[in-house]
MARMAR-273979 format. One record per residue (C-alpha): z negated, y negated, x negated; residue in one letter. Coordinates in Angstrom, 1 decimal, always signed. Example, Ala and Ser with C-alpha at 12.3 -4.5 7.8 and 13.67 -1.06 7.14 Angstrom:
<drenke <-7.8,+4.5,-12.3>,a> <drenke <-7.1,+1.1,-13.7>,s> 
This chain:
<drenke <-42.8,-103.8,-78.4>,m> <drenke <-39.7,-102.1,-79.1>,k> <drenke <-39.3,-98.9,-80.9>,g> <drenke <-43.2,-98.8,-81.2>,c> <drenke <-44.9,-95.1,-80.5>,e> <drenke <-48.0,-95.0,-78.3>,v> <drenke <-51.3,-93.5,-80.1>,h> <drenke <-54.6,-92.3,-78.7>,t> <drenke <-56.2,-93.1,-82.2>,n> <drenke <-56.7,-96.5,-82.0>,n> <drenke <-58.7,-97.2,-85.3>,a> <drenke <-57.1,-99.9,-87.9>,s> <drenke <-56.5,-99.4,-91.2>,y> <drenke <-59.9,-100.9,-92.1>,w> <drenke <-61.6,-98.2,-90.1>,e> <drenke <-59.4,-95.6,-91.9>,s> <drenke <-60.9,-97.0,-94.9>,y> <drenke <-64.7,-96.0,-94.0>,l> <drenke <-63.3,-92.4,-93.3>,l> <drenke <-61.9,-92.0,-96.6>,k> <drenke <-62.9,-89.6,-99.6>,d> <drenke <-65.6,-88.3,-98.2>,i> <drenke <-67.5,-86.1,-100.2>,d> <drenke <-70.2,-84.9,-98.0>,y> <drenke <-70.1,-85.2,-94.2>,l> <drenke <-73.2,-84.6,-92.2>,i> <drenke <-73.3,-84.0,-88.4>,i> <drenke <-76.4,-85.4,-86.7>,g> <drenke <-78.4,-88.4,-87.8>,g> <drenke <-81.9,-87.1,-87.2>,g> <drenke <-84.5,-86.2,-89.7>,i> <drenke <-82.5,-83.1,-91.0>,v> <drenke <-79.5,-85.4,-91.6>,g> <drenke <-81.4,-88.3,-92.9>,l> <drenke <-83.0,-86.8,-95.4>,t> <drenke <-80.5,-84.0,-96.2>,c> <drenke <-77.9,-87.5,-96.8>,g> <drenke <-80.9,-89.1,-99.2>,i> <drenke <-81.6,-85.9,-100.7>,a> <drenke <-77.5,-85.8,-102.0>,l> <drenke <-77.4,-89.2,-102.9>,k> <drenke <-80.5,-88.9,-105.0>,s> <drenke <-79.0,-86.3,-106.8>,r> <drenke <-75.1,-87.4,-106.9>,l> <drenke <-75.3,-91.2,-106.2>,p> <drenke <-71.3,-91.2,-107.2>,q> <drenke <-70.8,-89.2,-104.2>,s> <drenke <-69.9,-90.3,-100.6>,r> <drenke <-72.4,-89.4,-98.3>,v> <drenke <-71.5,-90.1,-94.6>,v> <drenke <-73.2,-88.9,-91.4>,i> <drenke <-71.9,-89.1,-87.9>,l> <drenke <-74.0,-89.2,-84.9>,e> <drenke <-73.3,-89.1,-81.3>,r> <drenke <-75.5,-91.3,-80.1>,g> <drenke <-75.7,-95.2,-81.1>,n> <drenke <-78.5,-94.4,-83.0>,w> <drenke <-80.5,-91.1,-84.0>,p> <drenke <-80.5,-88.8,-80.8>,s> <drenke <-81.8,-85.5,-80.0>,g> <drenke <-85.2,-84.4,-80.6>,a> <drenke <-86.0,-86.3,-83.5>,s> <drenke <-86.0,-89.7,-81.7>,i> <drenke <-87.3,-88.2,-78.5>,k> <drenke <-90.6,-86.2,-80.1>,n> <drenke <-94.1,-86.9,-78.9>,a> <drenke <-95.0,-87.7,-82.6>,g> <drenke <-96.8,-84.9,-83.6>,f> <drenke <-97.9,-84.6,-87.7>,a> <drenke <-99.4,-80.8,-86.7>,c> <drenke <-98.3,-77.1,-88.2>,f> <drenke <-99.8,-75.5,-85.1>,g> <drenke <-102.6,-75.1,-83.0>,s> <drenke <-105.1,-71.6,-82.8>,v> <drenke <-102.8,-70.2,-80.0>,s> <drenke <-99.7,-71.2,-81.3>,e> <drenke <-100.7,-69.3,-84.4>,i> <drenke <-101.5,-66.4,-82.8>,l> <drenke <-98.5,-66.0,-80.6>,d> <drenke <-96.4,-66.5,-84.0>,d> <drenke <-98.5,-63.7,-85.1>,a> <drenke <-96.9,-61.4,-82.8>,q> <drenke <-93.2,-61.6,-84.3>,r> <drenke <-94.0,-62.3,-87.9>,h> <drenke <-95.4,-60.5,-90.7>,s> <drenke <-98.5,-61.9,-91.7>,e> <drenke <-96.3,-63.0,-95.2>,q> <drenke <-94.1,-64.7,-93.0>,e> <drenke <-96.8,-66.2,-90.7>,l> <drenke <-98.3,-67.8,-94.1>,i> <drenke <-94.7,-68.8,-95.0>,g> <drenke <-94.3,-70.5,-92.1>,l> <drenke <-97.3,-72.9,-91.8>,i> <drenke <-97.0,-73.6,-95.4>,r> <drenke <-93.3,-74.8,-95.1>,q> <drenke <-94.9,-77.4,-92.1>,r> <drenke <-97.7,-78.4,-94.3>,a> <drenke <-95.4,-79.1,-97.0>,e> <drenke <-92.5,-80.2,-95.1>,g> <drenke <-95.0,-83.2,-93.9>,l> <drenke <-96.2,-83.8,-97.5>,e> <drenke <-92.3,-84.4,-97.8>,r> <drenke <-91.7,-86.6,-95.1>,l> <drenke <-94.7,-88.6,-96.6>,k> <drenke <-92.7,-88.5,-100.2>,s> <drenke <-89.7,-89.9,-98.8>,i> <drenke <-91.5,-92.7,-96.1>,l> <drenke <-95.0,-94.1,-97.0>,a> <drenke <-97.5,-92.9,-94.0>,p> <drenke <-98.5,-96.9,-93.0>,e> <drenke <-94.7,-97.0,-93.3>,t> <drenke <-94.5,-94.5,-90.2>,m> <drenke <-97.3,-95.4,-88.9>,g> <drenke <-99.2,-92.2,-89.7>,y> <drenke <-103.0,-91.8,-88.3>,q> <drenke <-105.4,-88.9,-88.8>,n> <drenke <-107.4,-88.8,-85.8>,h> <drenke <-107.6,-84.9,-85.4>,g> <drenke <-106.0,-82.5,-83.6>,g> <drenke <-107.6,-80.6,-80.5>,y> <drenke <-106.7,-77.6,-78.4>,e> <drenke <-108.2,-77.3,-75.6>,y> <drenke <-107.9,-74.5,-72.7>,f> <drenke <-107.6,-74.8,-68.7>,l> <drenke <-110.0,-72.9,-67.0>,s> <drenke <-107.9,-70.3,-65.2>,h> <drenke <-106.9,-69.8,-69.3>,h> <drenke <-110.7,-68.2,-70.1>,s> <drenke <-108.9,-64.7,-71.5>,d> <drenke <-106.7,-67.4,-73.9>,l> <drenke <-109.5,-69.1,-74.9>,a> <drenke <-111.6,-66.1,-76.2>,e> <drenke <-108.9,-64.9,-77.8>,q> <drenke <-108.7,-68.0,-79.6>,c> <drenke <-112.5,-68.3,-80.6>,f> <drenke <-112.8,-65.0,-81.1>,s> <drenke <-109.9,-65.1,-84.0>,n> <drenke <-111.0,-68.6,-85.4>,i> <drenke <-111.8,-67.2,-88.7>,d> <drenke <-108.6,-65.1,-89.0>,r> <drenke <-106.6,-68.3,-88.4>,v> <drenke <-108.6,-70.0,-90.8>,n> <drenke <-107.8,-67.5,-93.5>,k> <drenke <-104.5,-67.5,-93.0>,l> <drenke <-104.1,-71.3,-92.6>,t> <drenke <-106.3,-71.5,-95.8>,q> <drenke <-104.1,-69.5,-97.6>,e> <drenke <-101.5,-71.4,-96.5>,a> <drenke <-102.6,-74.7,-97.6>,l> <drenke <-104.1,-73.7,-100.7>,k> <drenke <-107.0,-74.7,-99.5>,t> <drenke <-111.3,-73.5,-99.8>,t> <drenke <-111.8,-75.8,-96.7>,e> <drenke <-112.3,-74.7,-92.8>,k> <drenke <-109.0,-75.9,-90.7>,v> <drenke <-110.3,-74.9,-87.5>,f> <drenke <-113.7,-75.5,-86.3>,s> <drenke <-115.2,-75.0,-82.4>,v> <drenke <-116.0,-78.5,-80.8>,v> <drenke <-117.5,-79.7,-77.2>,e> <drenke <-115.2,-81.5,-74.9>,n> <drenke <-116.3,-85.2,-75.4>,k> <drenke <-113.5,-86.6,-73.8>,f> <drenke <-114.2,-85.7,-70.5>,g> <drenke <-111.2,-83.4,-69.7>,f> <drenke <-111.8,-82.1,-66.2>,a> <drenke <-110.4,-78.4,-65.6>,g> <drenke <-111.1,-77.3,-68.9>,i> <drenke <-113.9,-75.1,-70.7>,g> <drenke <-116.6,-76.9,-72.4>,s> <drenke <-115.5,-75.9,-75.8>,r> <drenke <-112.2,-76.2,-78.0>,g> <drenke <-110.7,-76.4,-81.2>,i> <drenke <-110.5,-79.0,-83.9>,l> <drenke <-108.0,-78.9,-86.4>,n> <drenke <-109.0,-81.9,-89.0>,r> <drenke <-106.0,-81.9,-91.0>,f> <drenke <-103.5,-82.8,-87.7>,e> <drenke <-102.2,-86.4,-87.2>,g> <drenke <-99.8,-88.5,-85.7>,q> <drenke <-97.1,-90.6,-86.1>,i> <drenke <-95.0,-93.5,-84.3>,h> <drenke <-91.8,-91.7,-84.1>,t> <drenke <-89.6,-95.2,-83.5>,g> <drenke <-91.1,-96.5,-87.0>,r> <drenke <-90.1,-93.0,-88.8>,m> <drenke <-86.6,-93.0,-87.7>,m> <drenke <-86.2,-96.5,-88.3>,e> <drenke <-87.5,-96.3,-91.7>,g> <drenke <-85.5,-93.2,-92.9>,l> <drenke <-82.2,-95.0,-91.1>,i> <drenke <-83.3,-98.1,-93.8>,v> <drenke <-84.1,-95.6,-96.3>,k> <drenke <-80.8,-93.4,-96.1>,a> <drenke <-78.9,-97.0,-95.7>,a> <drenke <-80.6,-98.2,-99.2>,e> <drenke <-79.7,-95.0,-100.8>,s> <drenke <-75.6,-95.9,-100.1>,g> <drenke <-75.8,-92.8,-97.2>,v> <drenke <-73.1,-94.3,-94.9>,q> <drenke <-74.5,-93.6,-91.0>,f> <drenke <-71.5,-94.2,-88.1>,l> <drenke <-73.2,-93.8,-84.3>,g> <drenke <-71.2,-93.3,-81.3>,g> <drenke <-68.8,-90.3,-83.3>,v> <drenke <-69.0,-87.1,-80.6>,k> <drenke <-67.9,-84.0,-83.0>,v> <drenke <-65.9,-81.4,-80.9>,l> <drenke <-65.2,-78.8,-83.7>,s> <drenke <-64.0,-78.5,-87.2>,h> <drenke <-61.3,-76.3,-89.4>,q> <drenke <-62.1,-75.0,-92.4>,i> <drenke <-58.8,-75.9,-94.9>,m> <drenke <-58.0,-74.7,-98.3>,a> <drenke <-60.3,-77.2,-100.2>,d> <drenke <-61.8,-79.3,-97.6>,q> <drenke <-63.2,-78.9,-94.3>,v> <drenke <-61.4,-81.4,-90.9>,m> <drenke <-63.6,-82.3,-87.8>,v> <drenke <-62.1,-83.1,-84.7>,q> <drenke <-64.1,-86.1,-82.8>,t> <drenke <-63.9,-87.2,-79.2>,k> <drenke <-62.6,-91.1,-79.8>,d> <drenke <-61.6,-91.2,-83.9>,h> <drenke <-59.5,-88.4,-84.4>,g> <drenke <-59.6,-85.9,-87.2>,p> <drenke <-62.1,-86.4,-90.3>,i> <drenke <-61.2,-85.0,-93.5>,k> <drenke <-64.8,-84.2,-96.1>,a> <drenke <-65.1,-81.9,-99.2>,k> <drenke <-68.6,-80.2,-97.4>,k> <drenke <-69.3,-80.3,-93.8>,l> <drenke <-73.4,-79.7,-93.1>,l> <drenke <-74.2,-79.3,-89.6>,l> <drenke <-77.6,-80.8,-88.9>,a> <drenke <-77.5,-80.7,-85.3>,t> <drenke <-80.6,-78.5,-83.9>,n> <drenke <-80.6,-78.5,-80.4>,g> <drenke <-76.9,-79.2,-79.9>,y> <drenke <-75.8,-76.9,-82.3>,t> <drenke <-74.1,-74.6,-79.5>,q> <drenke <-71.6,-77.3,-79.0>,d> <drenke <-69.8,-76.2,-82.4>,y> <drenke <-71.4,-72.9,-82.8>,l> <drenke <-72.8,-70.2,-80.2>,s> <drenke <-75.5,-67.6,-80.5>,d> <drenke <-76.8,-69.5,-83.1>,l> <drenke <-79.4,-71.8,-81.1>,v> <drenke <-81.1,-71.9,-78.1>,t> <drenke <-81.5,-76.0,-77.0>,p> <drenke <-84.7,-76.4,-75.5>,a> <drenke <-85.1,-79.3,-73.3>,r> <drenke <-88.8,-81.1,-73.7>,a> <drenke <-89.7,-83.8,-71.3>,q> <drenke <-91.8,-86.6,-71.5>,v> <drenke <-93.6,-89.1,-70.0>,l> <drenke <-96.0,-92.2,-71.2>,i> <drenke <-98.2,-94.4,-69.2>,t> <drenke <-98.9,-98.2,-68.7>,e> <drenke <-101.2,-100.2,-71.0>,t> <drenke <-104.8,-98.5,-70.6>,i> <drenke <-107.2,-101.5,-71.9>,p> <drenke <-110.3,-99.3,-72.4>,d> <drenke <-108.9,-96.1,-73.3>,l> <drenke <-111.2,-93.8,-75.5>,k> <drenke <-108.6,-90.9,-76.3>,i> <drenke <-107.8,-91.0,-79.9>,k> <drenke <-105.8,-87.6,-81.2>,g> <drenke <-103.3,-84.8,-80.6>,t> <drenke <-103.7,-82.7,-77.9>,f> <drenke <-102.7,-78.7,-77.2>,h> <drenke <-102.8,-77.0,-73.8>,l> <drenke <-101.6,-73.9,-72.5>,d> <drenke <-100.6,-72.3,-76.0>,q> <drenke <-98.6,-75.7,-76.9>,g> <drenke <-96.6,-75.9,-73.7>,y> <drenke <-98.7,-79.6,-72.8>,f> <drenke <-99.5,-81.7,-75.3>,y> <drenke <-100.5,-85.6,-75.2>,f> <drenke <-101.7,-88.1,-76.9>,r> <drenke <-102.6,-91.9,-77.6>,n> <drenke <-100.4,-94.4,-78.5>,i> <drenke <-100.4,-97.8,-78.1>,d> <drenke <-103.2,-97.9,-75.8>,q> <drenke <-101.4,-95.6,-73.7>,r> <drenke <-100.8,-91.5,-72.8>,i> <drenke <-98.0,-89.9,-74.1>,l> <drenke <-98.0,-86.5,-72.3>,l> <drenke <-95.2,-84.2,-72.8>,g> <drenke <-94.2,-80.3,-72.4>,g> <drenke <-94.1,-78.1,-69.1>,g> <drenke <-91.1,-76.2,-70.4>,r> <drenke <-93.1,-73.2,-69.7>,n> <drenke <-92.3,-73.3,-66.0>,l> <drenke <-88.3,-73.3,-66.1>,d> <drenke <-87.8,-71.5,-69.2>,f> <drenke <-83.9,-70.9,-68.0>,k> <drenke <-83.7,-74.0,-66.7>,g> <drenke <-84.8,-76.0,-69.6>,e> <drenke <-81.8,-73.9,-71.9>,q> <drenke <-79.9,-77.2,-72.2>,t> <drenke <-78.6,-79.7,-73.6>,t> <drenke <-78.8,-81.9,-70.3>,l> <drenke <-81.0,-85.2,-71.4>,e> <drenke <-82.7,-85.5,-68.0>,q> <drenke <-85.6,-85.1,-66.1>,t> <drenke <-86.8,-83.0,-63.4>,t> <drenke <-89.5,-83.6,-60.4>,e> <drenke <-90.8,-79.8,-61.1>,q> <drenke <-92.1,-80.5,-65.0>,i> <drenke <-92.5,-84.2,-64.0>,q> <drenke <-94.7,-83.4,-61.3>,g> <drenke <-96.4,-80.6,-63.1>,a> <drenke <-97.1,-83.3,-66.3>,l> <drenke <-98.5,-86.2,-63.4>,e> <drenke <-101.0,-83.9,-61.9>,r> <drenke <-101.9,-82.8,-65.9>,m> <drenke <-102.2,-86.5,-66.1>,l> <drenke <-104.1,-87.3,-62.8>,h> <drenke <-105.8,-84.4,-62.9>,e> <drenke <-107.4,-82.9,-65.8>,v> <drenke <-106.9,-86.1,-69.2>,i> <drenke <-107.8,-89.1,-66.8>,l> <drenke <-109.6,-87.4,-63.8>,p> <drenke <-110.5,-90.2,-60.9>,g> <drenke <-108.7,-92.8,-62.6>,r> <drenke <-105.3,-94.6,-61.3>,s> <drenke <-102.7,-94.9,-64.3>,v> <drenke <-99.3,-95.8,-64.0>,a> <drenke <-96.5,-94.0,-65.4>,v> <drenke <-94.4,-96.3,-67.2>,e> <drenke <-91.4,-94.3,-68.5>,r> <drenke <-90.1,-91.0,-68.7>,r> <drenke <-87.5,-89.2,-70.9>,w> <drenke <-86.6,-85.6,-72.5>,s> <drenke <-85.3,-84.2,-75.8>,g> <drenke <-83.8,-81.4,-76.9>,i> <drenke <-85.2,-79.1,-79.3>,m> <drenke <-83.4,-76.1,-81.2>,g> <drenke <-85.3,-72.6,-80.8>,v> <drenke <-84.6,-68.9,-80.9>,g> <drenke <-86.2,-65.9,-81.7>,a> <drenke <-88.1,-66.7,-85.0>,q> <drenke <-89.7,-70.1,-86.3>,k> <drenke <-88.1,-69.9,-89.1>,k> <drenke <-85.3,-72.3,-89.6>,p> <drenke <-81.7,-71.2,-90.4>,i> <drenke <-80.4,-72.8,-93.5>,i> <drenke <-77.2,-71.2,-94.9>,k> <drenke <-73.4,-71.2,-95.3>,a> <drenke <-71.3,-70.4,-92.7>,l> <drenke <-68.4,-70.4,-94.4>,g> <drenke <-66.5,-72.0,-97.3>,p> <drenke <-67.3,-75.6,-97.5>,n> <drenke <-69.7,-75.3,-94.4>,v> <drenke <-73.3,-75.3,-94.0>,y> <drenke <-76.2,-75.3,-91.8>,c> <drenke <-79.8,-76.4,-91.6>,g> <drenke <-80.9,-76.0,-87.6>,v> <drenke <-83.4,-74.4,-85.3>,r> <drenke <-86.7,-76.1,-86.2>,l> <drenke <-88.4,-74.3,-83.5>,g> <drenke <-90.0,-77.5,-82.1>,g> <drenke <-91.7,-78.2,-85.4>,m> <drenke <-89.1,-81.0,-86.2>,g> <drenke <-91.5,-83.7,-87.2>,v> <drenke <-93.4,-81.1,-89.9>,a> <drenke <-90.3,-79.6,-91.2>,i> <drenke <-87.1,-81.6,-90.9>,g> <drenke <-87.5,-83.3,-94.3>,a> <drenke <-88.0,-79.7,-95.5>,e> <drenke <-85.1,-78.5,-94.0>,v> <drenke <-83.1,-81.9,-95.3>,g> <drenke <-83.6,-81.3,-98.8>,q> <drenke <-82.8,-77.7,-98.9>,s> <drenke <-79.6,-78.2,-96.9>,l> <drenke <-78.8,-80.5,-99.7>,a> <drenke <-79.8,-78.4,-102.4>,a> <drenke <-77.7,-75.4,-100.6>,l> <drenke <-74.5,-77.7,-100.5>,a> <drenke <-74.6,-78.7,-103.9>,i> <drenke <-75.3,-74.8,-105.4>,g> <drenke <-79.1,-75.6,-106.2>,e> <drenke <-80.6,-73.2,-103.1>,l> 
């Protein structure tokens, strides 16, 4: 066509309309991003809120996680106690518990398949020192969690190995307040809720960088050119290093799930090895994840892949510990990217004029994601 220039941005006039006059542009369509968008529309119904998600649907840890509605096992809480003051630790536990209640207030428990079969921590035979430490500190941890949850009921109690697991001690610890959710139903519910609230969700849009301008922020995307908004909110968690270095460390978590096991008697969420291995029942299957502690350096990545080393360790855990002596096939494997750091406390702060973040969920995204999303929204509109 004579006289026509060639442009790399092939967006139509109609597509450009979808990206006009954005008040709040959220990068990341996981739990934090979706609940942030819902909160913004609740407070400011006339505002234009757009979520950009790199995947076609929510990716990252939000749609990859194991679906534990938990706030920490005894060994995890004792480990956190080494890096936090007592009051900080109580605050962390309270934030997780309140975050779960916040999530339930946004989505009805039955919508996300919430069930409470209890959470169990067991100890591998060669972890006798860890077991003794946990059993001897159970009263201390109960006092911390009772204060955090504002309850007089004991959260943790000693139980027997009633599930027939092999290679572990005869005793474990039950957290009767711990539950599980169906992650797929949770994310489906949040997407529907966000859409009903008027939040616009655009998948398959990868943001490369952002630039702060006089009265707005401009982001550069891979295939959709520049997009402008009055305010930019990063809900990128494990992928934050793609935009800002030295704020969050990515931590890949690998998972597998078995084929259907018709007579499966195991119900609950289970923690082994300070929570580095975890498993649960779901749809008459065992979902098993973890093993990051076998290769911390190698798992500090945003590549959503699985490795022979960790998948092999998960299979051995499945066949030798969880279902000893049984032949159970693995149906599929995957990985998700968490965001971690030196402390478990999330980072919710302004990064510059009109740019904010809610990141570093420390592997507790189900528990604190909705709370972080609400706080990020409050910060962006000046309520925090």
